[in-house]
Structures are given as C-alpha cells and as structure tokens.
N, CA and C atoms as a LAMMPS dump frame, in Angstrom:
ITEM: TIMESTEP
0
ITEM: NUMBER OF ATOMS
222
ITEM: BOX BOUNDS ff ff ff
-5.0000000000000000e+02 5.0000000000000000e+02
-5.0000000000000000e+02 5.0000000000000000e+02
-5.0000000000000000e+02 5.0000000000000000e+02
ITEM: ATOMS id mol type element x y z
1 1 1 N -109.29 362.519 37.704
2 1 2 C -108.553 362.961 38.852
3 1 3 C -109.04 361.471 39.957
4 2 1 N -108.179 360.179 40.244
5 2 2 C -108.394 359.653 41.187
6 2 3 C -108.189 359.427 42.306
7 3 1 N -109.073 359.584 43.368
8 3 2 C -108.53 359.758 44.827
9 3 3 C -106.933 358.858 45.394
10 4 1 N -106.712 357.648 44.276
11 4 2 C -106.088 357.01 44.883
12 4 3 C -104.503 357.655 44.362
13 5 1 N -104.747 358.405 42.855
14 5 2 C -103.495 358.829 42.529
15 5 3 C -103.563 359.98 43.724
16 6 1 N -104.18 360.676 44.586
17 6 2 C -104.199 361.863 44.842
18 6 3 C -103.976 361.544 46.187
19 7 1 N -104.033 360.23 46.969
20 7 2 C -103.144 360.129 48.318
21 7 3 C -101.686 359.389 48.078
22 8 1 N -101.489 359.038 46.682
23 8 2 C -100.106 358.768 46.643
24 8 3 C -99.294 360.486 45.95
25 9 1 N -99.849 361.331 46.304
26 9 2 C -98.851 362.235 46.135
27 9 3 C -98.689 362.898 47.664
28 10 1 N -97.774 364.122 47.284
29 10 2 C -97.544 364.997 48.636
30 10 3 C -98.161 365.784 48.425
31 11 1 N -98.364 366.21 50.355
32 11 2 C -98.684 367.707 50.502
33 11 3 C -98.345 368.441 49.273
34 12 1 N -96.976 368.98 49.363
35 12 2 C -96.409 369.536 48.376
36 12 3 C -96.788 369.555 47.032
37 13 1 N -97.162 368.508 46.778
38 13 2 C -97.513 368.584 44.874
39 13 3 C -99.241 368.532 45.002
40 14 1 N -99.801 368.367 45.859
41 14 2 C -101.368 368.526 45.985
42 14 3 C -101.43 370.096 46.394
43 15 1 N -100.765 370.757 46.564
44 15 2 C -100.565 372.456 46.662
45 15 3 C -100.375 372.847 45.578
46 16 1 N -99.52 372.595 45.054
47 16 2 C -99.853 372.594 43.419
48 16 3 C -100.82 372.777 42.347
49 17 1 N -101.066 371.599 42.573
50 17 2 C -102.146 370.921 41.652
51 17 3 C -103.128 371.739 41.692
52 18 1 N -103.348 372.344 42.974
53 18 2 C -105.097 372.733 43.712
54 18 3 C -104.885 374.39 43.247
55 19 1 N -103.499 374.882 42.969
56 19 2 C -103.339 376.045 42.324
57 19 3 C -102.835 376.139 41.308
58 20 1 N -101.903 374.922 40.125
59 20 2 C -102.762 374.584 38.946
60 20 3 C -104.163 374.493 38.65
61 21 1 N -104.773 374.079 39.104
62 21 2 C -107.037 374.055 38.722
63 21 3 C -107.386 374.938 39.025
64 22 1 N -106.602 376.275 39.974
65 22 2 C -106.922 377.743 39.855
66 22 3 C -107.342 378.264 38.656
67 23 1 N -106.199 378.549 38.924
68 23 2 C -105.845 379.023 37.152
69 23 3 C -106.037 378.378 36.266
70 24 1 N -106.853 376.757 36.086
71 24 2 C -107.323 376.896 35.292
72 24 3 C -108.562 377.342 34.498
73 25 1 N -109.414 377.172 36.269
74 25 2 C -110.772 377.974 36.446
75 25 3 C -110.795 379.497 36.139
76 26 1 N -109.806 380.07 36.517
77 26 2 C -109.046 381.693 35.581
78 26 3 C -109.781 381.642 34.385
79 27 1 N -109.302 380.49 33.64
80 27 2 C -108.875 380.593 32.362
81 27 3 C -110.105 379.767 31.424
82 28 1 N -111.137 378.815 32.056
83 28 2 C -112.237 378.908 32.043
84 28 3 C -113.158 379.912 31.942
85 29 1 N -112.927 380.723 32.869
86 29 2 C -114.005 382.096 33.01
87 29 3 C -113.911 382.753 31.918
88 30 1 N -112.359 382.686 31.514
89 30 2 C -112.102 384.36 30.571
90 30 3 C -113.208 383.498 29.017
91 31 1 N -112.273 382.358 29.018
92 31 2 C -112.992 381.782 27.647
93 31 3 C -114.555 381.812 27.187
94 32 1 N -115.185 381.864 28.75
95 32 2 C -116.74 381.723 28.573
96 32 3 C -117.512 383.055 28.337
97 33 1 N -116.341 384.176 28.883
98 33 2 C -116.679 385.011 29.302
99 33 3 C -116.431 386.026 26.849
100 34 1 N -115.969 385.254 27.04
101 34 2 C -115.263 385.598 25.086
102 34 3 C -116.134 384.979 24.001
103 35 1 N -116.541 383.555 24.682
104 35 2 C -117.294 382.898 23.676
105 35 3 C -116.647 381.253 23.373
106 36 1 N -115.275 381.342 23.582
107 36 2 C -113.999 380.383 23.38
108 36 3 C -114.593 378.817 23.858
109 37 1 N -115.397 379.42 25.113
110 37 2 C -114.96 377.882 25.867
111 37 3 C -116.221 376.897 25.453
112 38 1 N -116.391 375.699 24.476
113 38 2 C -117.132 375.263 23.981
114 38 3 C -117.726 374.081 25.443
115 39 1 N -116.932 373.52 26.132
116 39 2 C -117.151 371.856 26.985
117 39 3 C -117.528 372.931 28.305
118 40 1 N -118.952 373.521 28.996
119 40 2 C -118.741 374.239 30.207
120 40 3 C -118.68 373.414 31.249
121 41 1 N -118.412 371.321 30.933
122 41 2 C -118.633 370.429 32.354
123 41 3 C -117.117 371.154 32.309
124 42 1 N -116.731 371.353 31.979
125 42 2 C -115.08 371.701 32.257
126 42 3 C -114.804 372.257 33.718
127 43 1 N -115.829 373.307 34.159
128 43 2 C -115.959 374.262 35.526
129 43 3 C -116.125 373.247 36.618
130 44 1 N -117.693 372.062 35.981
131 44 2 C -117.414 371.196 37.043
132 44 3 C -116.482 370.536 37.627
133 45 1 N -116.222 369.379 36.398
134 45 2 C -114.893 368.743 36.282
135 45 3 C -113.798 369.355 37.398
136 46 1 N -113.789 370.858 37.113
137 46 2 C -111.707 371.313 37.738
138 46 3 C -112.616 371.341 38.692
139 47 1 N -114.072 371.545 39.494
140 47 2 C -114.453 372.128 40.883
141 47 3 C -113.967 370.862 41.481
142 48 1 N -114.209 369.835 41.233
143 48 2 C -114.853 368.193 41.449
144 48 3 C -113.534 368.426 42.586
145 49 1 N -112.465 368.073 41.261
146 49 2 C -110.96 367.799 41.238
147 49 3 C -110.317 368.534 42.543
148 50 1 N -110.807 369.555 42.519
149 50 2 C -110.202 370.451 43.946
150 50 3 C -110.726 369.997 44.954
151 51 1 N -112.189 369.682 44.71
152 51 2 C -112.386 369.304 46.172
153 51 3 C -111.898 368.401 46.658
154 52 1 N -111.506 367.3 45.867
155 52 2 C -110.671 366.008 46.037
156 52 3 C -109.878 365.784 46.601
157 53 1 N -108.827 366.965 46.19
158 53 2 C -107.523 367.256 46.93
159 53 3 C -107.277 367.871 47.981
160 54 1 N -108.489 368.594 47.886
161 54 2 C -108.613 369.338 49.654
162 54 3 C -109.418 368.285 51.163
163 55 1 N -110.127 367.691 49.804
164 55 2 C -110.564 366.373 51.138
165 55 3 C -109.042 365.646 51.684
166 56 1 N -108.571 365.196 50.604
167 56 2 C -107.284 364.508 50.916
168 56 3 C -106.538 364.939 51.793
169 57 1 N -106.209 366.078 51.808
170 57 2 C -105.553 366.987 52.608
171 57 3 C -105.745 367.139 53.811
172 58 1 N -107.678 367.366 53.921
173 58 2 C -108.062 367.114 55.016
174 58 3 C -107.882 365.948 55.917
175 59 1 N -107.52 364.747 55.025
176 59 2 C -107.766 363.308 56.317
177 59 3 C -106.152 363.484 56.628
178 60 1 N -105.595 364.064 55.958
179 60 2 C -104.574 363.298 56.295
180 60 3 C -103.854 364.8 57.647
181 61 1 N -105.202 365.732 57.724
182 61 2 C -105.107 366.513 58.744
183 61 3 C -104.917 366.406 60.308
184 62 1 N -106.475 365.418 60.219
185 62 2 C -107.273 364.523 60.966
186 62 3 C -106.677 363.672 61.539
187 63 1 N -105.588 363.286 60.454
188 63 2 C -105.04 361.725 61.323
189 63 3 C -103.49 362.334 61.572
190 64 1 N -103.224 363.086 61.455
191 64 2 C -102.33 363.566 62.05
192 64 3 C -103.013 364.216 63.681
193 65 1 N -103.22 365.173 63.772
194 65 2 C -104.026 364.755 65.16
195 65 3 C -104.722 364.01 66.086
196 66 1 N -105.104 362.778 65.351
197 66 2 C -105.398 361.74 66.301
198 66 3 C -104.044 360.597 66.853
199 67 1 N -102.992 360.645 65.991
200 67 2 C -101.683 360.215 66.272
201 67 3 C -101.592 361.205 67.474
202 68 1 N -101.301 362.736 67.546
203 68 2 C -100.687 363.226 68.258
204 68 3 C -101.422 363.329 69.591
205 69 1 N -103.242 362.928 69.438
206 69 2 C -103.599 362.855 70.632
207 69 3 C -103.358 361.718 71.611
208 70 1 N -102.922 360.566 70.394
209 70 2 C -102.677 359.126 71.176
210 70 3 C -101.556 359.028 71.699
211 71 1 N -100.617 359.73 71.336
212 71 2 C -99.023 360.009 72.143
213 71 3 C -99.35 360.687 73.209
214 72 1 N -100.157 362.067 73.345
215 72 2 C -100.058 362.391 75.121
216 72 3 C -101.171 361.912 75.581
217 73 1 N -102.168 360.866 75.85
218 73 2 C -102.973 359.902 76.13
219 73 3 C -102.11 358.919 76.57
220 74 1 N -101.202 358.328 75.717
221 74 2 C -100.061 357.194 76.532
222 74 3 C -99.233 357.124 77.334
C-alpha cells in the first residue's frame, strides 16, 4: 500500500482499513501458532501498513488544527 493511495482515501475508509488489517494480524497470529503460516514477513508488512494509515490520519488532524488556528489569528 502506497501513501498516495492512502491519501486518496477518506477518513472513514482509512479507519475501516485499519480495522481490517488488525483482523488480518490476528489471523496471522493464529496461523503462526498452529504452524500454518509460511510467510512470516506478513506481520511486518501489515504492521507497517497500519502505521502508514495512522500517519495519514494524524497528518490530516494536524492540518485541520493549523487551519483552525489560522482562522482564529486573523
């Protein structure tokens, strides 16, 4: 997942995607414990995707705060 794809998503879509990825992480954990998971790099990839999504949300929050502060100072 690329940051440009994430930035094109709405906030609700990002939150939904985060929840989906958390469910995937849980599934990977179960598969790992049962010995079914062959590709353990999926943990790292999924964790990083979640971090990218959360970073994009935070960027939007900070941008909204700057806009709100700019309106108060004018």
